[in-house]
KEDOMAR-125215 format. One record per residue (C-alpha): chain; residue in three letters; residue number from 1; x, y, z. Coordinates in steps of 0.001 Angstrom, whole numbers, plus 524288, in hexadecimal, padded with zeros to 5 digits. Example, Ala and Ser with C-alpha at 12.3 -4.5 7.8 and 13.67 -1.06 7.14 Angstrom:
! residues 2
REC mol type seq    xx    yy    zz
REC   A  ALA   1 8300C 7EE6C 81E78
REC   A  SER   2 83566 7FBDC 81BE4
END
This chain:
! residues 473
REC mol type seq    xx    yy    zz
REC   A  MET   1 80059 80084 800A4
REC   A  ASN   2 804AE 80C9A 7FC78
REC   A  LEU   3 8014D 819D9 8001C
REC   A  ILE   4 801FE 8268B 7F709
REC   A  ASN   5 809E4 83010 7FA51
REC   A  SER   6 80240 83A3F 7F298
REC   A  LYS   7 80133 84467 7FE05
REC   A  ILE   8 80893 8472F 80B77
REC   A  PHE   9 803AD 83EA0 81609
REC   A  ILE  10 808C6 84685 82284
REC   A  THR  11 80350 85408 81E46
REC   A  ASP  12 80628 8608C 82524
REC   A  ASN  13 7F849 85E38 82CF7
REC   A  PHE  14 7F811 84EC7 82D52
REC   A  LEU  15 7EE2E 84A94 837AB
REC   A  LEU  16 7EA5A 85A43 83974
REC   A  GLN  17 7DB43 8595C 833B7
REC   A  SER  18 7D8EE 868B2 83572
REC   A  LYS  19 7DD6A 875C3 83457
REC   A  GLU  20 7DCE6 877F0 84330
REC   A  ALA  21 7E595 86A8F 8444E
REC   A  GLU  22 7EEAC 87014 83A76
REC   A  ILE  23 7F084 87BE9 841C0
REC   A  LEU  24 7F0E7 876C2 8504B
REC   A  PHE  25 7FB22 86B11 849F4
REC   A  HIS  26 80372 873B5 84338
REC   A  GLU  27 803BF 8813A 84A19
REC   A  TYR  28 804BA 87AE5 85987
REC   A  ALA  29 80749 86B73 857F2
REC   A  LYS  30 81114 86AC4 84E43
REC   A  ASN  31 81CFA 8709E 852A7
REC   A  MET  32 81C3B 86C35 85FD3
REC   A  PRO  33 82701 86548 8661E
REC   A  ILE  34 8260E 85729 86994
REC   A  ILE  35 827D2 851C8 8784C
REC   A  ASP  36 827B1 84136 87625
REC   A  TYR  37 82630 83EC5 88370
REC   A  HIS  38 82610 82F9A 880E3
REC   A  ASN  39 82B69 82791 876EC
REC   A  HIS  40 835C6 81C51 8765C
REC   A  LEU  41 84095 82292 86F3B
REC   A  SER  42 84E42 81CDC 86FCF
REC   A  ALA  43 8557B 8282B 877FD
REC   A  LYS  44 86321 8204E 874E1
REC   A  GLN  45 85EE3 821DF 8664A
REC   A  ILE  46 85B98 830C5 86A88
REC   A  ALA  47 86B76 8313E 87127
REC   A  LYS  48 87260 82B80 863E9
REC   A  ASN  49 86943 836A6 85C25
REC   A  LYS  50 86E39 82C35 85024
REC   A  PRO  51 866AE 82DB6 8445A
REC   A  VAL  52 85A40 822E8 84557
REC   A  GLU  53 85E0A 821BF 83413
REC   A  ASN  54 85329 816F5 831A4
REC   A  ILE  55 84618 81A5C 830A5
REC   A  THR  56 843AA 80B2F 83230
REC   A  LYS  57 84848 80BBE 840FE
REC   A  ALA  58 842E2 81A93 8440A
REC   A  TRP  59 835E7 814F1 83FBE
REC   A  LEU  60 83571 8060C 8414E
REC   A  SER  61 8403C 801F6 84B21
REC   A  GLU  62 8372A 8031B 85783
REC   A  ASP  63 82902 8072A 85254
REC   A  HIS  64 81FD4 7FD2E 85670
REC   A  TYR  65 81409 804D1 850C5
REC   A  LYS  66 81A44 802B3 84179
REC   A  TRP  67 81CF3 7F3A7 84647
REC   A  ARG  68 81050 7F10D 848E6
REC   A  GLY  69 80B08 7F8AB 83B41
REC   A  MET  70 8133F 7EF29 83418
REC   A  ARG  71 81003 7E303 83AD2
REC   A  ALA  72 8029B 7E5A2 837B8
REC   A  HIS  73 8070E 7E8F5 8297E
REC   A  GLY  74 80DA7 7DA25 82B6A
REC   A  ILE  75 81B11 7DE54 82858
REC   A  ASP  76 8269A 7D407 82D2B
REC   A  GLU  77 828AE 7D556 83B87
REC   A  MET  78 838A0 7D74F 834CB
REC   A  TYR  79 83616 7E33A 82EE6
REC   A  ILE  80 83054 7E7CE 83BB8
REC   A  THR  81 83870 7E498 846D2
REC   A  GLY  82 841EE 7DA54 83F38
REC   A  ASP  83 84E10 7DB90 83818
REC   A  ALA  84 8496C 7E013 82AFC
REC   A  SER  85 850F8 7ECBD 826B4
REC   A  LEU  86 84D9F 7FA78 82A51
REC   A  LYS  87 84AC8 7FD76 81AAC
REC   A  ASP  88 84204 7F04B 81A42
REC   A  LYS  89 83953 7F634 8270B
REC   A  PHE  90 8369C 801FD 822DA
REC   A  THR  91 83186 7FC35 81634
REC   A  LYS  92 828DD 7F292 81CE5
REC   A  TRP  93 822AA 8002D 824A5
REC   A  ALA  94 82276 805C4 8195C
REC   A  ALA  95 819B6 7FC29 814E7
REC   A  THR  96 81252 7FE38 82031
REC   A  VAL  97 80EFB 80B43 820F5
REC   A  PRO  98 803B4 80D2F 816F6
REC   A  TYR  99 7FD52 8018E 82089
REC   A  THR 100 7FD68 809CA 82CB3
REC   A  LEU 101 7F333 813B3 8275F
REC   A  ARG 102 7EBA5 8174C 83364
REC   A  ASN 103 7F512 8127F 83C7E
REC   A  PRO 104 7FE39 81F73 8422B
REC   A  LEU 105 8095D 8186C 83C70
REC   A  PHE 106 80565 81D0B 8302C
REC   A  HIS 107 803E8 82BC3 8343D
REC   A  TRP 108 8107E 82AA1 83D41
REC   A  THR 109 8191B 82505 8319D
REC   A  GLN 110 81548 83135 8285A
REC   A  LEU 111 81736 839AA 8327C
REC   A  GLU 112 82598 83586 83739
REC   A  LEU 113 827AC 834E3 827EA
REC   A  LYS 114 8254E 8421A 82612
REC   A  ARG 115 82963 8483B 83352
REC   A  TYR 116 83808 84125 832BF
REC   A  PHE 117 83A40 8401C 82497
REC   A  ASP 118 83146 849CF 81E57
REC   A  ILE 119 82A7B 83D9D 816A2
REC   A  ASP 120 81CCB 83EF7 80F1C
REC   A  THR 121 81DAE 83210 808A7
REC   A  ILE 122 814F4 82836 80F59
REC   A  LEU 123 81D6B 81C38 8140C
REC   A  GLN 124 819C5 80FFE 80C0F
REC   A  PRO 125 81F2A 80587 80569
REC   A  HIS 126 822A8 80EB6 7F8BC
REC   A  THR 127 82815 81958 7FF5D
REC   A  ALA 128 82FDC 8113C 80A69
REC   A  ASP 129 83EB7 811ED 803F2
REC   A  ASP 130 83DFD 81FC2 802E3
REC   A  ILE 131 838C2 82378 8104F
REC   A  TYR 132 842C7 819B4 81627
REC   A  ASN 133 84C8E 82015 80EF5
REC   A  GLN 134 848C5 82EAC 8115F
REC   A  ALA 135 845ED 82C2E 81F94
REC   A  ASN 136 85323 8253A 821D6
REC   A  THR 137 85A7B 83051 81AC9
REC   A  VAL 138 85453 838E9 824DD
REC   A  LEU 139 85644 830D4 83098
REC   A  ALA 140 8642C 82EE8 82DA6
REC   A  GLN 141 86622 83E54 83221
REC   A  LYS 142 85C6E 83EA0 83C5B
REC   A  THR 143 85F8C 83B49 849F9
REC   A  PRO 144 855CA 837AC 855A4
REC   A  ALA 145 85790 8455A 859EE
REC   A  ASP 146 856A1 84A1C 84DAB
REC   A  LEU 147 848FE 84477 84C3D
REC   A  LEU 148 8455D 848F0 85866
REC   A  LYS 149 8480E 85638 8576B
REC   A  GLN 150 84149 856E2 84A1E
REC   A  MET 151 83458 852F6 84F5E
REC   A  LYS 152 836A5 85CD8 85B95
REC   A  VAL 153 8379C 85212 8658C
REC   A  GLU 154 83BE6 859EB 8735D
REC   A  ILE 155 839AC 84FE7 87A50
REC   A  VAL 156 838FE 841A5 87BAD
REC   A  CYS 157 83685 8387C 885F7
REC   A  THR 158 83D73 82A9E 8834A
REC   A  THR 159 83AA8 81F30 88ACC
REC   A  ASP 160 84330 8171C 89357
REC   A  ASP 161 845BA 80C3A 89E59
REC   A  PRO 162 84824 81182 8AB91
REC   A  THR 163 85694 809BD 8A8F7
REC   A  ASP 164 85988 812B7 89E89
REC   A  SER 165 865E0 81A5B 89FBE
REC   A  LEU 166 86027 82508 89760
REC   A  GLU 167 86D0E 82738 8934E
REC   A  TYR 168 86942 82A4D 884C9
REC   A  HIS 169 85EEE 83598 88AF5
REC   A  ARG 170 86B8B 83B3C 89142
REC   A  GLN 171 872EF 83AEB 88268
REC   A  ILE 172 86768 841D5 87C9E
REC   A  LYS 173 8684E 84B5B 886D0
REC   A  GLU 174 87569 84E59 88530
REC   A  GLN 175 87344 84F21 875C5
REC   A  ASN 176 86A95 85ADD 87682
REC   A  PHE 177 85FDD 85692 86C9B
REC   A  TYR 178 854E2 85EB8 869C7
REC   A  THR 179 84B6B 8527E 86EF4
REC   A  LYS 180 84AF6 8518D 87CAD
REC   A  VAL 181 84C97 842B4 8805B
REC   A  LEU 182 84778 83D6E 88F68
REC   A  PRO 183 8457B 830D9 8949E
REC   A  THR 184 83872 82B74 89918
REC   A  PHE 185 83A1E 82276 8A517
REC   A  ARG 186 8318C 81550 8A028
REC   A  SER 187 82FBA 80CBE 8AB4D
REC   A  ASP 188 82A5F 7FFC7 8A6A8
REC   A  ALA 189 8349E 7F763 8A9BC
REC   A  LEU 190 83354 7F970 8B6CF
REC   A  PHE 191 8252B 7F255 8B85A
REC   A  PHE 192 828D7 7E540 8B0E1
REC   A  ILE 193 82AEA 7DDF0 8BDDE
REC   A  GLU 194 823DB 7D16C 8BB2F
REC   A  ASN 195 82F7B 7CFF2 8B065
REC   A  THR 196 839B0 7C9DD 8BACA
REC   A  SER 197 845DB 7C8BA 8B192
REC   A  GLU 198 84434 7D43C 8AA19
REC   A  PHE 199 83E2F 7DEE8 8B4A7
REC   A  THR 200 84A96 7D8D5 8BE0A
REC   A  SER 201 85500 7DC13 8B1A0
REC   A  TYR 202 84D88 7E9A4 8AFD6
REC   A  ILE 203 84E00 7EB7F 8C096
REC   A  ASN 204 85C8D 7E896 8BF8F
REC   A  LYS 205 85E5A 7F229 8B4B9
REC   A  LEU 206 857D9 7FC9F 8BD1C
REC   A  GLY 207 86106 7FA8B 8C8E5
REC   A  ALA 208 86C33 7FA1C 8BFCE
REC   A  CYS 209 867B7 8091C 8BB08
REC   A  VAL 210 8656C 80DCD 8CA2A
REC   A  ASN 211 87091 80642 8CD99
REC   A  PHE 212 86AAC 7FE99 8DA15
REC   A  SER 213 86412 7F165 8DA15
REC   A  ILE 214 854DD 7F229 8D9FC
REC   A  ASP 215 851C3 7E72E 8E3E1
REC   A  SER 216 8454D 7ED91 8E95F
REC   A  ILE 217 83B98 7F4FD 8E4E9
REC   A  GLU 218 83E8A 801C9 8EB65
REC   A  ASN 219 84C87 80058 8E4FF
REC   A  LEU 220 844CF 7FF7C 8D5FD
REC   A  TYR 221 83C57 80A91 8DADD
REC   A  LYS 222 84B3C 812D1 8DF6D
REC   A  ALA 223 84F2F 80E2B 8D123
REC   A  ILE 224 84301 81354 8CABA
REC   A  ASP 225 84648 8218C 8D1AE
REC   A  VAL 226 8543C 81FC9 8CD6D
REC   A  ARG 227 85010 81E14 8BE1B
REC   A  ILE 228 84590 827E6 8BF21
REC   A  ASP 229 84DCC 8338D 8C4E3
REC   A  PHE 230 85770 82F33 8BA51
REC   A  PHE 231 84E80 83022 8AF41
REC   A  HIS 232 849EC 83DAD 8B4C0
REC   A  GLU 233 85791 84177 8B405
REC   A  HIS 234 857C9 83ECA 8A66A
REC   A  GLY 235 84C29 846FF 8A200
REC   A  CYS 236 8410B 83B8A 8A4FE
REC   A  ARG 237 8340A 84272 8A5F2
REC   A  LEU 238 82CB9 83692 8A3A6
REC   A  SER 239 82850 8292F 8A639
REC   A  ASP 240 82241 81E03 89F91
REC   A  PHE 241 81A3C 810F8 8A28D
REC   A  GLY 242 816ED 80857 8980A
REC   A  ILE 243 8150C 7FAEB 89C91
REC   A  THR 244 80974 7F291 89556
REC   A  GLY 245 7FF4D 7ECCC 89B7F
REC   A  PRO 246 7F4ED 7F3EB 8A5D5
REC   A  LEU 247 7FBB7 7FE11 8B02E
REC   A  ASN 248 7F6DF 7F5EB 8BCBC
REC   A  VAL 249 7F8B0 7FD4F 8C6AD
REC   A  VAL 250 7F5CF 7F67D 8D343
REC   A  ASP 251 7F5E7 7F87A 8E383
REC   A  TYR 252 803C3 7F4FA 8E875
REC   A  ALA 253 80A98 7F701 8F495
REC   A  GLU 254 81A1D 7FB5F 8F5DC
REC   A  ASP 255 81D18 7EFE7 8FE0C
REC   A  GLU 256 8178F 7E4C3 8F245
REC   A  VAL 257 81DDB 7EBCA 8E7EC
REC   A  ALA 258 82BD7 7E9EA 8F0D0
REC   A  ASP 259 82890 7DC79 8F26A
REC   A  ILE 260 82433 7DB06 8E485
REC   A  PHE 261 831D3 7DFC8 8DF06
REC   A  LYS 262 837A8 7D777 8E90A
REC   A  LYS 263 831C3 7CC46 8E246
REC   A  PHE 264 835CA 7CF88 8D5F9
REC   A  LEU 265 8452D 7D0C5 8DA5D
REC   A  ASN 266 8438B 7C3FE 8DFF7
REC   A  LYS 267 83BF9 7BE34 8D1A9
REC   A  VAL 268 8308A 7BAD8 8D637
REC   A  THR 269 8250A 7B92D 8CD90
REC   A  LEU 270 81C83 7C618 8CFA8
REC   A  THR 271 80E68 7C687 8CEDA
REC   A  GLU 272 805FB 7CE0B 8C63F
REC   A  GLY 273 80196 7D7EB 8D1EE
REC   A  GLU 274 80E9B 7D8ED 8D6A2
REC   A  VAL 275 81403 7DC7C 8C978
REC   A  ALA 276 807A0 7E633 8C873
REC   A  LYS 277 80C28 7EBC7 8D67E
REC   A  TYR 278 818E0 7EE9B 8D30C
REC   A  ARG 279 81616 7F4E4 8C502
REC   A  THR 280 80C2F 7FEAD 8CD7A
REC   A  SER 281 81640 801C4 8D6DF
REC   A  ILE 282 822AF 80407 8CDBA
REC   A  LEU 283 81637 80BE7 8C71C
REC   A  PHE 284 812AB 814B3 8D165
REC   A  TYR 285 821DA 81653 8D584
REC   A  LEU 286 825AA 81C21 8C823
REC   A  SER 287 81986 82413 8C65F
REC   A  ARG 288 81C64 82ACB 8D53B
REC   A  LYS 289 82B2E 82CEF 8D00D
REC   A  TYR 290 82670 833AC 8C275
REC   A  HIS 291 81E6B 83C47 8C9D7
REC   A  GLU 292 828BD 83FAD 8D2EB
REC   A  LYS 293 830AE 84297 8C68B
REC   A  GLY 294 82813 84B10 8BF44
REC   A  TRP 295 82702 83F95 8B46E
REC   A  ALA 296 81B61 83B82 8ACD6
REC   A  GLN 297 8196D 82E1F 8AB89
REC   A  GLN 298 8127C 827E1 89FAC
REC   A  PHE 299 80B95 81BB7 8A035
REC   A  HIS 300 80A61 8138D 891E9
REC   A  LEU 301 7FE1C 80B7E 893D2
REC   A  GLY 302 7F83D 8008A 88D13
REC   A  PRO 303 80090 7F7DA 8830C
REC   A  ILE 304 8021B 7E9F9 8839C
REC   A  ARG 305 80DE5 7E6E0 87DF2
REC   A  ASN 306 8150B 7DA58 87822
REC   A  ASN 307 808BE 7D44E 87173
REC   A  ASN 308 80D8C 7CBA5 86802
REC   A  LYS 309 816D9 7C3DE 86ED5
REC   A  ARG 310 81DF2 7BE77 86166
REC   A  LEU 311 81F71 7CC65 85E2C
REC   A  VAL 312 82644 7CF9D 86A55
REC   A  GLU 313 82FF0 7C3D5 86972
REC   A  LEU 314 83375 7C75E 85B30
REC   A  CYS 315 834D7 7D62F 85E63
REC   A  GLY 316 8367B 7D758 86B7B
REC   A  ALA 317 82D9B 7DF6E 87472
REC   A  ASP 318 827E3 7ECF4 86FEA
REC   A  ALA 319 8262E 7E411 862FA
REC   A  GLY 320 81996 7ED0B 85ED6
REC   A  CYS 321 81041 7E3F1 86418
REC   A  ASP 322 80A85 7ED73 86EEF
REC   A  SER 323 7FC1E 7EF8B 86ED8
REC   A  ILE 324 7F178 7F752 87693
REC   A  GLY 325 7EB3C 7F100 88414
REC   A  ASP 326 7E0F0 7F1EB 889BB
REC   A  PHE 327 7E41C 7F1FE 8994F
REC   A  SER 328 7DE51 7FAAD 8A34A
REC   A  PHE 329 7E62A 80635 8A8BA
REC   A  ALA 330 7DBC3 80EDF 8ADE9
REC   A  GLU 331 7DAD7 808F1 8BD2A
REC   A  SER 332 7EAA6 808A9 8BC23
REC   A  MET 333 7EC8E 8171E 8B880
REC   A  SER 334 7E2F4 81C3C 8C11A
REC   A  LYS 335 7E995 813C4 8CE3F
REC   A  LEU 336 7F754 8180F 8C9BE
REC   A  PHE 337 7F612 8283D 8C5A3
REC   A  GLY 338 7EC0E 827C2 8D124
REC   A  GLN 339 7F47D 824C9 8DCC4
REC   A  LEU 340 7FEBA 82C09 8D756
REC   A  ASP 341 7F758 836EF 8D621
REC   A  TYR 342 7F2C6 8356F 8E386
REC   A  GLU 343 80105 836B8 8E750
REC   A  ASN 344 80303 841A9 8DFF0
REC   A  LYS 345 80DBB 83A3A 8D832
REC   A  LEU 346 806E2 836EF 8CA75
REC   A  ALA 347 81081 83B6C 8C04C
REC   A  LYS 348 80C01 842D0 8B37A
REC   A  THR 349 80707 836BA 8AC76
REC   A  ILE 350 8042E 83485 89D5E
REC   A  CYS 351 7FD34 824DC 89A03
REC   A  TYR 352 7FD9F 8216E 88DFB
REC   A  ASN 353 7F291 8169E 88920
REC   A  LEU 354 7F302 80D64 87EF0
REC   A  ASN 355 7E497 80959 87C18
REC   A  PRO 356 7DBCE 813E3 877B9
REC   A  SER 357 7CFFC 80EA4 87EC1
REC   A  HIS 358 7D607 81446 88B42
REC   A  ASN 359 7D724 8221C 8864E
REC   A  GLU 360 7CCEE 827BE 88EFD
REC   A  VAL 361 7D2A2 81DA7 89A34
REC   A  PHE 362 7E052 82530 89A57
REC   A  ALA 363 7DC02 831AD 898CC
REC   A  SER 364 7D1E2 83210 8A345
REC   A  MET 365 7DB0F 82ACE 8AB8E
REC   A  MET 366 7E6F7 83558 8AAB6
REC   A  GLY 367 7DC16 83FFC 8AD50
REC   A  ASN 368 7DAA2 83BED 8BAE4
REC   A  PHE 369 7E7D9 83FB9 8C09A
REC   A  ASN 370 7EB84 84B8A 8BA67
REC   A  THR 371 7EECD 85747 8C56A
REC   A  GLY 372 7F27C 86514 8C3C6
REC   A  GLU 373 801A8 86207 8C2BF
REC   A  LEU 374 801C8 86340 8B4D3
REC   A  PRO 375 7F7A4 8639B 8A8D8
REC   A  GLY 376 7F639 85640 8A3F7
REC   A  LYS 377 7FD87 84F26 8AD79
REC   A  MET 378 7F7C9 841BD 8AB85
REC   A  GLN 379 7F7A2 83FD4 89C5B
REC   A  TRP 380 7F138 83477 8935A
REC   A  GLY 381 7FDAA 833DB 88A5B
REC   A  SER 382 7FA3F 833C9 87B08
REC   A  GLY 383 7F7E0 828F0 8723F
REC   A  TRP 384 8019C 81FDE 8747A
REC   A  TRP 385 804CD 81277 86BE3
REC   A  TYR 386 7FA97 80E58 863AE
REC   A  LEU 387 7F3AB 81ABC 8678A
REC   A  ASP 388 7FCFB 825E5 8626C
REC   A  GLN 389 7F6C0 82614 85540
REC   A  LYS 390 7EAE9 83060 85143
REC   A  ASP 391 7DFE1 82828 85688
REC   A  GLY 392 7E601 8245E 86220
REC   A  ILE 393 7EC1F 83493 86490
REC   A  GLU 394 7DE63 83A04 86107
REC   A  LYS 395 7D76F 830B6 86B8C
REC   A  GLN 396 7E1AD 832E6 87610
REC   A  LEU 397 7E0FB 842A2 873DF
REC   A  ASN 398 7D1AD 8416A 8732F
REC   A  ALA 399 7D065 83A51 87F8C
REC   A  LEU 400 7DB22 8420B 8872C
REC   A  SER 401 7D341 84E19 8832F
REC   A  ASN 402 7C72F 848D0 8865F
REC   A  ILE 403 7CAFC 843A4 8946F
REC   A  SER 404 7D6F0 84CAB 8985B
REC   A  LEU 405 7DE3E 858E7 892D1
REC   A  LEU 406 7E360 85714 884D5
REC   A  SER 407 7EB35 86457 88645
REC   A  HIS 408 7F3B8 85F62 88F6B
REC   A  PHE 409 7F738 85141 888D7
REC   A  VAL 410 80550 84FDF 886BE
REC   A  GLY 411 80455 84C45 87A1F
REC   A  MET 412 80AE9 841B1 872D4
REC   A  LEU 413 81795 83885 87233
REC   A  THR 414 81BC6 82F61 86802
REC   A  ASP 415 81FAE 822E0 8707F
REC   A  SER 416 8281D 81E73 866C4
REC   A  ARG 417 83680 818FB 86231
REC   A  SER 418 83784 82181 855CA
REC   A  PHE 419 83DDF 82E0B 854AA
REC   A  LEU 420 83449 83039 8492B
REC   A  SER 421 82864 82DD0 851BD
REC   A  PHE 422 826DB 83DE7 854E5
REC   A  PRO 423 81DB6 8412B 849DA
REC   A  ARG 424 812C5 8391E 851F8
REC   A  HIS 425 81356 845B7 85B22
REC   A  GLU 426 80E76 84E8E 84F8B
REC   A  TYR 427 8052C 84360 84D59
REC   A  PHE 428 80056 84521 85A16
REC   A  ARG 429 7FFDC 85333 85847
REC   A  ARG 430 7F6C6 8538B 84C28
REC   A  ILE 431 7ED87 84B69 85091
REC   A  LEU 432 7EE38 8536F 85CCD
REC   A  CYS 433 7EBD8 85F2C 855D6
REC   A  ASP 434 7E15B 857E7 84C75
REC   A  LEU 435 7D957 853F6 856D1
REC   A  ILE 436 7D839 863BD 85E79
REC   A  ALA 437 7D79A 868EF 850D3
REC   A  GLU 438 7CB1A 85F26 84E49
REC   A  ASP 439 7C4DB 864C7 85BE3
REC   A  VAL 440 7C6CD 873FC 857A9
REC   A  ARG 441 7BED0 86F76 84A0D
REC   A  LYS 442 7B3FC 868B9 851D5
REC   A  GLY 443 7B30E 8741F 85B92
REC   A  LEU 444 7B656 86B8C 86688
REC   A  VAL 445 7C21F 874FB 86A55
REC   A  PRO 446 7C313 882FC 8690B
REC   A  ASP 447 7C94D 886D2 85C17
REC   A  ASP 448 7D50A 88BE5 863DD
REC   A  LEU 449 7E18C 88816 85B54
REC   A  GLU 450 7EC19 88EFD 8639E
REC   A  PHE 451 7E597 88924 87011
REC   A  LEU 452 7E4EF 87BC6 86C31
REC   A  GLY 453 7F318 87E10 863E7
REC   A  GLY 454 7FA08 87F9A 8708D
REC   A  MET 455 7F230 872B9 87619
REC   A  VAL 456 7F6F7 86B90 86B18
REC   A  GLN 457 804DA 86FCA 86DFE
REC   A  ASP 458 80450 86D15 87CAE
REC   A  ILE 459 80021 85D5B 87962
REC   A  CYS 460 809E1 85D99 86E49
REC   A  TYR 461 81532 862EA 8779D
REC   A  ASN 462 81303 86D28 883C5
REC   A  ASN 463 80AF3 86270 88ADD
REC   A  ALA 464 816C9 858FE 88C10
REC   A  LEU 465 821DC 8638E 88D11
REC   A  ASN 466 819BA 86868 89933
REC   A  TYR 467 8149B 85974 89E23
REC   A  PHE 468 82250 85245 89DA8
REC   A  LYS 469 82A51 85F3F 8A21F
REC   A  PHE 470 836E5 858FC 89B40
REC   A  ASN 471 83F10 86600 89C08
REC   A  ASN 472 83D70 86505 8ABF5
REC   A  ASN 473 84ACB 85D36 8AAA3
END
């Protein structure tokens, strides 16, 4: 299947369906810098700052979205995660692109080709060679720092394990790039006490980082304190939590948790109830520390990971076989946030849901715990993973508007491993401007584009800047 390239697809007014939308985007949103406060970029790759060189590496090496699209199109795994050549993998992706129509992959692909390479041609089999060569010519001259600056990315927050040395973040800071690269404290590995051998190895690794043995729950808490302090000194202002399954906040006592941790150290198999109590205690301990530091805590809730055992055995974890779960979260969120709020130890919080049927559940829950401390302290996060496409973004913005205050929303993020993913912010901004403009045209909001433009700029940039306080380093 070939698509006719007689017209430019990514026009100046792509997704903008009215004059009001065009004004809001071009005069207010378009030139705002980007704060990408959650992604999975490699700090090492940024620090080394060598050209990416190849479009296949930049696009396909870790992009689960594209992998799933290629598998759905019947592409053999050797061209996805296998040992086929970079050119052959790109060619197979090009053959898939026309069949991604109405999937966000089509929009993202063409938007990235336009913004990074000034390519208007639609990627498909008969255009693949020219696009491959043209993109590689550009990438040979562009380092990660160049690509970030090109998109006006002022701040990116990587995702980092508590044991990370953060050496590459230090190197980046010394190089004085346009983009500030800050770490995020991703605590997931602290929770998997049921995986005895793996958790033992992790606890030993954590102990080596802090230079003392973690032989009690008290020393585990002490080690967490040391690492949080270390991350804070290196500019960290966010944490993250992304464990699969339900949140499962349960009642516990500190002496119970101490005994549970001793059982683990003595290689005694823990019950599900004991695992839940241990996890809950760590969750509360971390949350209180984040409040103490003035950090924002993020909760990514809802995936079922690694569903395809055959594919995981073939490719490893994170092979692109994760899906939307139907877990219940409301009761546990209420229990966690309610207790922390009661203690006046509830940090700034952003919760992301993966199941769209939970949109109003999450939006309403976050509104229960706002205080006069700062606008929008409790955030229901942007459309995430399967929901960061046009329909998902619109539904998130509408539910947020109905139940909370859109005006205080901290906006979009990429959640990506690719240096070519930042036009997703433009994608979000165009959708936002079109949505608000449609309200103007319907008479649902006043026709005051200056006021609305200021609100758009806040959502695109200013709210995140004021919320996270990255400059308070």
